[in-house]
C-alpha positions in Angstrom: 20.1 -30.7 -53.0 23.1 -33.0 -52.6 26.0 -31.8 -50.4 29.6 -31.9 -51.6 31.5 -34.0 -49.1 35.2 -34.9 -49.0 36.1 -38.5 -49.2 37.2 -39.9 -45.8 40.9 -40.0 -45.1 41.9 -43.7 -44.7 44.7 -44.6 -42.4 47.5 -46.0 -44.5 51.1 -46.9 -44.4 53.1 -45.4 -47.3 53.7 -48.8 -48.9 50.0 -49.5 -48.8 48.9 -46.4 -50.7 47.2 -47.2 -54.0 46.8 -44.1 -56.2 44.1 -45.8 -58.2 41.9 -46.4 -55.2 43.0 -44.1 -52.4 41.6 -40.5 -52.7 42.6 -39.2 -49.2 44.9 -40.7 -46.6 46.2 -40.3 -43.1 49.8 -41.1 -42.4 51.7 -41.0 -39.1 55.3 -40.3 -40.0 58.6 -38.7 -39.2 59.8 -35.6 -41.1 63.1 -36.4 -42.8 63.6 -33.2 -44.8 61.9 -29.9 -45.1 62.0 -28.2 -48.5 60.6 -24.9 -49.9 57.2 -26.3 -50.7 57.3 -29.9 -49.4 58.4 -32.3 -46.8 59.9 -35.7 -47.1 58.5 -38.2 -44.6 59.1 -41.8 -43.5 56.6 -44.0 -41.7 58.8 -47.1 -41.4 57.5 -48.7 -44.6 58.7 -46.2 -47.0 59.2 -42.5 -47.8 57.1 -40.0 -49.8 57.1 -36.3 -50.6 54.2 -34.3 -49.3 53.4 -30.9 -50.8 52.1 -28.3 -48.4 51.3 -24.6 -48.3 54.1 -22.4 -47.3 52.3 -21.2 -44.1 51.9 -24.8 -43.0 55.7 -25.4 -43.4 56.5 -22.8 -40.7 55.7 -25.1 -37.7 57.3 -28.2 -39.2 60.7 -29.3 -38.0 62.9 -32.2 -39.2 62.9 -35.3 -37.1 59.5 -34.5 -35.6 56.6 -36.9 -35.6 53.5 -35.7 -37.4 50.2 -37.0 -38.9 49.3 -35.8 -42.4 45.9 -35.9 -43.9 46.1 -35.4 -47.6 44.9 -36.0 -51.1 46.6 -38.7 -53.2 47.6 -37.5 -56.6 48.6 -40.2 -59.1 51.8 -39.6 -61.2 53.0 -41.6 -64.1 55.4 -43.6 -61.9 53.8 -43.5 -58.5 51.9 -40.8 -56.5 52.3 -37.5 -54.7 50.4 -36.3 -51.6 48.9 -32.8 -51.3 48.9 -32.2 -47.6 45.6 -30.7 -46.3 46.1 -31.0 -42.5 49.3 -31.5 -40.6 49.1 -32.4 -36.9 52.1 -32.5 -34.5 52.4 -35.8 -32.7 55.4 -35.1 -30.6 55.8 -37.6 -27.8 53.8 -40.3 -29.6 55.6 -43.5 -30.2 54.8 -44.6 -33.7 55.2 -48.3 -32.9 52.6 -48.0 -30.0 50.4 -45.9 -32.2 50.4 -48.6 -34.9 49.5 -51.3 -32.3 46.5 -49.2 -31.1 45.3 -48.8 -34.7 45.4 -52.6 -35.2 43.0 -53.2 -32.3 40.8 -50.2 -32.9 
């Protein structure tokens, strides 16, 4: 009996996300704005809106560094991301984090 498995979350920069090929992504980013059901984030290459459950919004603060694992949902003009997991990355320097990912 085959097991249902989620697609792996690929590390991406916002500008690299291809809604035709990317199913799930991981983004390290800074929260710019917190809304009623979403957050606007920036990773240095672009910004995107990430939709999250209301209970997940409680611990999110603007200007904090987070990592989001989410599902890419194509739209007519671009894409949206449905956040599945949000991890705090306070104290992590994103530039240094990017350098580590390049050599890993």
